C-alpha positions as CSV (number, residue, x, y, z in Angstrom):
1,M,40.4,10.1,11.4
2,A,36.7,9.3,11.4
3,L,35.5,5.8,10.4
4,P,33.1,5.7,7.5
5,I,29.6,5.0,8.5
6,Q,28.1,1.9,7.0
7,D,24.4,2.0,6.5
8,D,22.9,-1.4,6.2
9,E,19.6,0.1,5.4
10,D,18.9,1.6,1.9
11,A,15.5,1.4,0.3
12,A,17.0,2.3,-3.1
13,Q,19.2,-0.8,-2.9
14,L,16.3,-2.8,-1.3
15,K,18.3,-3.3,1.9
16,F,15.9,-3.3,4.8
17,P,16.2,-4.2,8.6
18,K,15.5,-7.8,9.5
19,E,12.2,-6.8,11.0
20,F,10.9,-6.1,7.5
21,D,11.7,-9.6,6.2
22,K,8.4,-11.1,7.3
23,A,6.4,-7.8,6.9
24,E,3.9,-7.5,4.1
25,P,3.6,-4.0,2.6
26,M,0.2,-2.6,2.1
27,M,-1.3,-0.3,-0.5
28,I,-2.6,3.0,0.9
29,S,-6.0,1.9,-0.5
30,E,-5.9,-1.3,1.7
31,V,-5.0,0.8,4.8
32,L,-8.0,3.0,4.1
33,L,-10.3,-0.1,3.9
34,M,-9.0,-1.2,7.3
35,L,-9.5,2.2,8.8
36,E,-13.0,2.5,7.4
37,Q,-13.8,-0.9,8.9
38,R,-12.5,0.3,12.3
39,R,-14.5,3.5,12.0
40,Q,-17.6,1.4,11.3
41,Q,-17.0,-0.8,14.3
42,H,-16.6,2.3,16.4
43,T,-19.9,3.7,15.1
44,N,-21.7,0.4,15.8
45,S,-20.2,0.3,19.3
46,N,-21.5,3.8,20.0
47,N,-24.9,2.9,18.6
48,N,-25.0,-0.1,20.8
49,M,-24.3,2.0,23.8
50,S,-27.1,4.3,22.8
51,N,-29.4,1.3,22.4
52,L,-28.6,0.2,25.9
53,G,-29.9,3.5,27.3
54,I,-26.5,5.2,27.6
55,D,-27.4,8.6,26.1
56,D,-25.0,10.9,27.8
57,D,-22.8,12.6,25.2
58,D,-19.9,12.5,27.7
59,D,-20.0,8.7,27.5
60,E,-19.5,8.6,23.8
61,I,-16.1,7.3,22.8
62,T,-14.4,9.3,20.1
63,L,-11.7,8.3,17.7
64,S,-8.4,10.0,18.2
65,E,-7.2,13.0,16.1
66,A,-4.3,10.8,14.9
67,F,-6.8,8.2,13.6
68,N,-8.9,10.8,11.8
69,D,-5.7,12.5,10.3
70,T,-4.6,9.1,9.1
71,V,-8.0,8.5,7.5
72,A,-7.8,11.9,5.8
73,Y,-4.3,11.1,4.5
74,C,-5.4,7.8,3.1
75,E,-8.5,9.3,1.5
76,R,-6.3,11.8,-0.2
77,F,-3.7,9.5,-1.5
78,S,-5.6,6.3,-2.1
79,K,-5.5,5.4,-5.8
80,F,-8.0,2.6,-5.8
81,K,-11.6,3.1,-4.5
82,T,-13.2,-0.3,-4.9
83,K,-12.5,-3.6,-3.2
84,E,-12.4,-5.2,-6.6
85,A,-9.8,-2.8,-8.0
86,I,-7.7,-3.2,-4.8
87,G,-7.9,-7.0,-5.1
88,A,-6.9,-6.9,-8.8
89,V,-3.9,-4.8,-8.2
90,R,-2.8,-6.9,-5.2
91,N,-3.1,-10.0,-7.3
92,L,-1.1,-8.4,-10.1
93,L,1.7,-7.1,-7.9
94,F,1.7,-9.3,-4.9
95,P,1.2,-12.9,-6.0
96,K,0.7,-15.4,-3.3
97,D,3.8,-17.5,-4.0
98,Q,6.8,-15.3,-2.9
99,T,10.2,-16.4,-1.9
100,N,12.7,-14.0,-0.3
101,G,10.5,-11.0,-0.9
102,M,10.6,-11.5,-4.7
103,T,7.5,-12.0,-6.7
104,T,7.5,-15.0,-9.0
105,T,4.8,-14.6,-11.7
106,N,5.1,-13.5,-15.3
107,S,3.2,-10.3,-14.7
108,T,5.7,-8.9,-12.2
109,P,9.0,-10.7,-12.9
110,G,11.3,-10.5,-10.0
111,L,9.8,-7.5,-8.3
112,H,10.6,-7.0,-4.6
113,K,7.5,-6.6,-2.5
114,F,8.6,-3.0,-1.6
115,E,8.9,-2.2,-5.3
116,A,5.4,-3.7,-5.9
117,A,4.0,-1.6,-3.1
118,L,5.6,1.6,-4.5
119,L,4.1,0.9,-7.9
120,A,0.7,0.5,-6.4
121,N,0.9,3.6,-4.2
122,L,2.5,5.9,-6.7
123,C,0.7,4.8,-9.8
124,P,3.2,6.1,-12.3
125,Q,1.8,6.6,-15.8
126,Q,4.9,5.9,-17.8
127,A,7.8,3.4,-17.4
128,I,10.3,6.2,-17.3
129,E,8.4,7.8,-14.4
130,A,8.3,4.4,-12.6
131,K,12.0,3.9,-13.0
132,T,12.8,7.4,-11.9
133,L,10.7,7.1,-8.8
134,I,11.8,3.5,-8.1
135,P,15.4,3.3,-9.3
136,S,15.8,-0.4,-8.5
137,L,13.3,-1.2,-11.3
138,D,15.8,-0.1,-13.9
139,S,17.9,-3.3,-13.4
140,K,14.9,-5.6,-13.3
141,L,12.6,-4.5,-16.0
142,D,13.2,-3.3,-19.5
143,D,11.0,-0.3,-20.6
144,D,8.4,-2.5,-22.3
145,E,7.9,-4.8,-19.4
146,C,7.7,-1.9,-17.0
147,Q,5.2,-0.1,-19.3
148,K,3.0,-3.2,-19.5
149,I,2.8,-3.3,-15.7
150,V,2.2,0.4,-15.4
151,D,-0.5,0.2,-18.1
152,E,-2.3,-2.6,-16.3
153,I,-2.3,-0.7,-13.0
154,Q,-3.7,2.3,-14.8
155,T,-6.4,0.2,-16.3
156,Y,-7.5,-1.0,-12.9
157,R,-7.5,2.6,-11.7
158,S,-9.5,4.0,-14.6
159,F,-12.3,1.3,-14.6
160,Q,-13.4,1.8,-11.0
161,C,-17.1,2.3,-10.3
C-alpha cells in the first residue's frame, strides 16, 4: 500500500516553501525596468571600452541569449510602461507595512503578496476573471471589493503616457 504524498507547497492555497517567506514578488514591469537598466550599463561599459581605444569587435562583450530572451518576454507581457504607473500599482498592491505576507491597507484588504503580484501581472478586467485566475481571492474579497481593485489597476494601465 502506497503512502499518500503530502505536498506542503500549493500556490492555490498560498502554501510556499520557507525560502519564499522573505522574498518580495515583483511585477513583470519591474523586472523589465531592472533589465533595461542592466542593458544600459552594458552599453555604457562597451562605449567606455571604445573610448579607451579598444575598437576590436572581438573585445565587445555581448549580453547572453538568455538575457535577451528574458527581456523579450518581459516586453511582451509587461502591463505597465511608465515608472509612475509601476509605482502607483506597487503602492496600491504592495503597501510598505506588511506582516506575515499579508497586506494591511484598506485598498487591498488581507491580500497575500503572491495574490497582489498575480493581480498586477495578469491585470484581469473583471472581478470574476480575477477570482477565476486567483482562486484564493474568492475567500478574501467580495465581488465589489475585488472589482474596485481591478478597476483601479486598469485605470493605472490605461492612463500611461
